[in-house]
C-alpha positions in Angstrom: 25.3 -10.6 12.3 21.5 -11.3 12.4 20.6 -7.7 12.0 23.1 -7.1 9.3 21.8 -10.0 7.3 18.2 -8.8 7.6 19.1 -5.3 6.6 21.0 -6.7 3.6 17.9 -8.7 2.7 15.8 -5.6 2.9 18.2 -3.8 0.5 18.2 -6.7 -1.9 14.4 -6.9 -1.9 14.0 -3.2 -2.5 16.6 -3.3 -5.3 14.8 -6.2 -6.9 11.5 -4.4 -6.9 13.0 -1.2 -8.4 15.2 -2.9 -11.0 12.6 -5.4 -12.0 9.9 -2.7 -12.7 12.5 -0.4 -14.3 14.0 -3.1 -16.6 10.6 -4.4 -17.6 9.3 -0.9 -18.4 12.5 0.0 -20.3 12.4 -3.1 -22.4 8.7 -2.6 -23.4 9.4 1.1 -24.1 12.4 0.2 -26.2 10.4 -2.3 -28.3 7.6 0.3 -28.7 10.0 3.0 -29.9 11.8 0.7 -32.2 8.9 -1.1 -33.9 5.6 0.3 -32.6 2.7 -1.7 -31.4 3.3 -4.3 -34.1 6.6 -5.3 -32.4 4.7 -6.4 -29.3 4.4 -10.1 -30.1 3.6 -12.6 -27.4 7.2 -13.5 -26.7 8.7 -10.0 -26.2 5.7 -8.6 -24.3 5.7 -11.7 -22.0 9.4 -11.4 -21.2 9.0 -7.7 -20.4 6.1 -8.4 -18.1 7.9 -11.4 -16.5 11.0 -9.2 -15.6 8.7 -6.8 -13.8 6.7 -9.5 -12.2 9.7 -11.4 -10.9 11.3 -8.3 -9.5 8.1 -7.1 -7.9 6.9 -10.4 -6.5 10.1 -11.9 -5.1 11.5 -8.5 -4.0 8.3 -7.7 -2.1 8.3 -11.2 -0.5 11.9 -10.9 0.6 11.3 -7.3 1.9 8.2 -8.3 3.8 9.8 -11.3 5.5 13.0 -9.4 6.5 11.0 -6.5 7.7 8.9 -8.7 9.9 11.9 -10.3 11.4 13.5 -6.9 12.1 10.4 -5.8 13.9 10.9 -8.5 16.5 7.3 -9.7 16.3 6.8 -13.5 16.5 6.5 -15.0 13.1 3.6 -17.2 12.0 3.8 -20.9 11.2 4.3 -21.9 7.6 1.2 -23.3 5.9 0.0 -23.7 2.4 -3.2 -24.8 0.6 -3.2 -28.5 -0.2 -1.2 -29.6 -3.3 -4.4 -30.7 -5.1 -5.7 -27.2 -5.3 -2.4 -26.0 -6.8 -2.7 -28.9 -9.4 -6.2 -27.9 -10.3 -5.2 -24.2 -10.7 -2.3 -25.3 -12.9 -4.6 -27.3 -15.2 -7.0 -24.4 -15.5 -4.3 -21.8 -16.2 -2.6 -23.9 -18.8 -5.9 -24.8 -20.5 -7.1 -21.2 -20.6 -3.6 -19.9 -21.5 -3.3 -22.3 -24.5 -6.7 -21.2 -25.7 -5.6 -17.5 -25.6 -2.2 -18.3 -27.2 -3.7 -20.3 -30.0 -6.4 -17.6 -30.6 -3.7 -14.9 -30.6 -5.5 -13.1 -27.7 -2.3 -11.7 -26.3 -3.5 -9.3 -23.6 -3.8 -11.9 -20.9 -1.0 -14.2 -22.0 1.9 -12.7 -20.1 0.0 -13.0 -16.7 -1.1 -16.5 -17.5 2.4 -17.5 -18.5 3.8 -16.2 -15.2 1.1 -18.1 -13.3 1.7 -21.3 -15.3 5.4 -21.2 -14.3 4.8 -20.2 -10.7 2.1 -22.7 -9.7 4.0 -26.0 -10.2 6.9 -25.2 -7.8 4.3 -24.1 -5.2 2.4 -27.3 -5.8 5.6 -29.4 -5.0 6.4 -27.3 -2.0 2.8 -27.8 -0.7 3.3 -31.6 -1.3 6.5 -31.6 0.7 5.1 -29.4 3.5 1.9 -31.5 3.9 3.7 -33.2 6.9 3.2 -29.9 8.8 -0.5 -30.8 9.0 0.4 -33.6 11.4 1.6 -31.2 14.2 5.1 -30.4 12.9 6.0 -26.7 12.8 8.1 -24.7 10.3 8.6 -20.9 10.4 6.9 -19.0 7.7 9.5 -16.2 7.5 12.5 -18.5 6.9 10.6 -20.7 4.5 9.2 -17.8 2.3 12.6 -16.0 2.7 14.3 -19.1 1.3 11.9 -19.2 -1.6 12.8 -15.5 -2.4 16.5 -16.3 -2.1 16.2 -19.1 -4.6 14.5 -16.9 -7.1 16.8 -13.9 -6.6 20.1 -14.9 -5.0 20.2 -18.4 -6.4 19.4 -17.4 -10.0 21.6 -14.3 -9.8 24.7 -16.1 -8.6 24.1 -19.1 -10.9 23.6 -16.9 -14.0 26.7 -14.8 -13.3 29.0 -17.8 -12.9 27.5 -19.9 -15.7 27.6 -17.0 -18.2 31.2 -16.4 -17.4 32.0 -20.1 -17.8 30.0 -20.3 -21.0 31.8 -17.4 -22.6 35.1 -19.1 -21.8 33.8 -22.4 -23.2 32.6 -20.8 -26.5 36.1 -19.2 -26.9 37.7 -22.6 -26.4 35.4 -24.2 -29.0 36.0 -21.4 -31.5 39.7 -21.8 -31.1 39.5 -25.6 -31.5 37.3 -25.3 -34.6 39.7 -22.8 -36.2 42.3 -25.6 -36.0 40.2 -28.7 -36.6 37.3 -27.5 -38.8 38.1 -24.1 -40.3 35.7 -24.7 -43.1 32.8 -25.2 -40.7 33.7 -22.1 -38.7 33.9 -20.1 -41.9 30.4 -21.4 -42.9 28.9 -20.3 -39.6 30.6 -16.8 -39.9 29.2 -16.4 -43.4 25.7 -17.4 -42.2 25.8 -15.0 -39.3 26.9 -12.2 -41.7 24.0 -12.9 -44.0 21.6 -12.8 -41.1 22.9 -9.4 -40.0 22.3 -8.1 -43.5 18.7 -9.4 -43.4 19.1 -12.3 -45.8 20.3 -15.8 -46.0 18.9 -19.0 -44.7 20.3 -21.4 -42.1 21.5 -24.8 -43.1 20.7 -27.3 -40.3 23.3 -29.7 -41.6 26.0 -27.3 -40.4 25.1 -28.2 -36.8 25.7 -31.9 -37.2 29.2 -31.3 -36.1 27.8 -30.7 -32.6 26.9 -34.4 -32.4 30.6 -35.4 -32.6 31.7 -37.4 -29.5 34.1 -34.7 -28.3 31.5 -31.9 -28.5 28.8 -34.1 -26.9 31.2 -35.0 -24.0 32.0 -31.3 -23.5 28.3 -30.2 -23.5 27.4 -33.1 -21.1 30.3 -32.2 -18.8 29.2 -28.6 -18.7 25.5 -29.2 -18.3 25.6 -32.3 -16.1 28.6 -31.5 -14.0 29.4 -27.8 -13.8 25.8 -26.4 -13.9 24.4 -28.6 -11.1 27.4 -27.8 -8.9 26.9 -24.0 -9.4 23.1 -24.0 -9.2 22.6 -26.3 -6.3 25.2 -24.6 -4.2 23.8 -21.2 -5.0 20.2 -22.2 -4.2 20.9 -24.1 -1.0 22.8 -21.2 0.6 19.4 -20.3 2.0 19.9 -23.0 4.7 23.3 -21.6 6.1 21.9 -18.1 5.9 18.9 -19.1 8.1 21.4 -20.8 10.5 23.4 -17.5 10.7 20.2 -15.8 11.8 20.4 -17.8 15.0 18.2 -20.8 14.1 19.5 -24.3 14.5 17.7 -26.2 11.7 16.4 -29.7 12.2 16.5 -32.3 9.4 13.0 -31.4 8.4 13.9 -27.7 8.4 16.9 -28.3 6.2 14.9 -30.2 3.6 12.0 -27.8 3.5 14.2 -24.7 3.4 16.1 -26.2 0.6 13.0 -27.3 -1.3 11.6 -23.8 -0.9 14.8 -22.3 -2.4 14.5 -24.8 -5.2 10.9 -23.7 -5.8 11.9 -20.1 -6.1 14.7 -21.0 -8.5 12.3 -23.1 -10.6 9.8 -20.3 -10.8 12.2 -17.9 -12.4 13.7 -20.5 -14.7 10.3 -21.7 -15.7 9.1 -18.1 -16.5 12.0 -17.3 -18.8 12.9 -20.6 -20.3 9.2 -21.5 -20.8 8.7 -18.3 -22.7 10.5 -19.9 -25.7 7.3 -22.0 -26.1 5.5 -18.8 -27.2 7.5 -18.7 -30.4 5.3 -21.6 -31.6 1.7 -21.0 -30.4 0.7 -24.7 -30.5 3.6 -25.7 -28.3 3.2 -23.4 -25.3 1.3 -25.8 -23.1 3.8 -28.6 -23.8 6.7 -26.3 -22.9 5.0 -25.4 -19.6 4.4 -29.1 -18.8 8.2 -29.7 -19.3 9.0 -26.8 -17.0 6.6 -28.3 -14.4 8.6 -31.5 -14.5 11.9 -29.6 -14.1 10.4 -27.8 -11.1 10.0 -31.1 -9.2 13.7 -31.9 -9.9 14.8 -28.5 -8.6 12.7 -28.8 -5.4 14.0 -32.3 -4.5 17.6 -31.6 -5.5 17.7 -28.4 -3.4 15.9 -30.2 -0.6 18.7 -32.8 -0.5 21.4 -30.2 -0.6 19.6 -28.3 2.2 19.5 -31.5 4.2 23.2 -31.9 3.6 23.8 -28.3 4.9 21.8 -29.2 8.0 23.9 -32.3 8.6 27.1 -30.3 8.4 25.9 -27.4 10.5 23.6 -28.9 13.2 25.0 -32.4 13.4 28.6 -31.8 12.4 28.4 -34.8 10.1 30.5 -33.6 7.2 30.5 -36.9 5.3 26.7 -37.2 5.5 26.4 -33.6 4.3 28.8 -34.2 1.4 27.0 -37.4 0.4 23.6 -35.6 0.3 25.1 -32.7 -1.7 26.5 -35.3 -4.2 23.1 -36.9 -4.5 21.5 -33.5 -5.1 24.0 -32.7 -7.9 23.6 -36.2 -9.4 19.9 -35.8 -9.7 20.2 -32.4 -11.3 22.9 -33.7 -13.6 20.8 -36.7 -14.8 18.0 -34.3 -15.7 20.3 -32.0 -17.5 21.9 -34.9 -19.4 18.4 -35.9 -20.6 17.7 -32.3 -21.7 21.0 -32.1 -23.6 20.5 -35.5 -25.2 17.0 -34.4 -26.4 18.4 -31.3 -28.0 21.3 -33.1 -29.7 19.0 -35.9 -30.9 17.1 -33.3 -32.9 20.2 -32.6 -34.9 20.4 -36.2 -36.2 19.1 -37.0 -39.6 15.6 -38.4 -39.2 16.2 -41.2 -41.7 19.1 -42.8 -39.9 18.4 -46.4 -38.9 15.3 -48.3 -37.8 13.5 -47.9 -41.1 11.0 -45.1 -41.5 10.7 -44.5 -37.8 14.3 -43.1 -37.6 16.9 -43.1 -34.9 16.0 -39.6 -33.8 12.5 -40.7 -32.8 13.7 -43.8 -31.1 16.1 -41.8 -29.0 13.5 -39.1 -28.2 11.1 -41.8 -26.9 13.6 -43.4 -24.5 15.0 -40.1 -23.3 11.5 -38.8 -22.7 10.6 -42.0 -20.8 13.7 -41.6 -18.7 12.9 -38.0 -17.8 9.3 -39.0 -17.0 10.6 -41.7 -14.6 12.9 -39.2 -13.0 10.0 -36.8 -12.5 7.9 -39.5 -10.9 10.8 -40.4 -8.6 11.1 -36.7 -7.6 7.4 -36.3 -6.9 7.4 -39.5 -4.8 10.4 -38.4 -2.8 8.9 -35.0 -2.2 5.9 -36.7 -0.7 7.7 -39.4 1.3 11.0 -37.9 2.5 9.6 -35.1 4.7 7.3 -37.6 6.5 10.4 -39.9 7.1 12.4 -36.9 8.4 9.5 -35.9 10.7 9.3 -39.4 12.2 13.0 -39.3 12.9 
């Protein structure tokens, strides 16, 4: 079983390297053929570069760790630079990147964007693994392999299941609108047809129907219930995979392996979701700060789920494992609920209630404060919980 898993990891890593480089090159080539050099704006060139970087970076990492394990050589201990160095690097990369983005100096932007999305998860992982400086030991191969799994396997499984479910949800919504609001559905179809013909303008008021209680409930149920279940389960599979390789994880192992998988997932999500910030040059740095906050949530949530796997596998405490998994999904669900609420509050009319300030601004303030508090809680837990587990 151990050898088969490692060989499969080698195959997946090699496939990620090849497919990432090929897909990135084909995307950039297609843009060049279709629109020439003028089509290479910051967003499209960054996405093409990111596809190649993710495939090459995570694929090489997975291949390297699996190959080392197959060789039979003893693996090194896991160690990282202190989290403060990562924080300093993030501040420098975001500052320089925003200067390049605002100045429309696009040559270095794709690489800086990938770095800005990659550094925060590594910073949180370094914060969680600081306990290893006190004499505790973690294996480098399983930890880096878990990070690669989170970015490749976790993202791959999560996207596959979520896209399938989202298509189903869109079909259900379209059918419901055809019965309840055929006029709104016809308006959306006419707008889409005008956009395809190269004309027309979008009326934001047509999206106010998305703020109805039924639609809001459905979006929250999907984003705060279904998505955390799928993503946390997919990411944290790194822990049982390591257990199948013959290692009996301790509580500290379970948390760190899960946090590493969450860091890998957060890297890929931050790279591609954060690229939307390039559509508005002045907002890129803010978008990367938001992604940095989400990375803390991913690391902690996956660490809790990994700890739950450890309780079920090593200690045979199924109720404890289920409780930790539920805590992981609850944390993720609360963060997603705040993100959905932020998006929906933007659809409200800015003049509703509270005078000139507007209900939309009031809601945005409290939602932002709640997300900031959740981020601080995640950072504090990443610093404290591994020390508590090490003492146990």
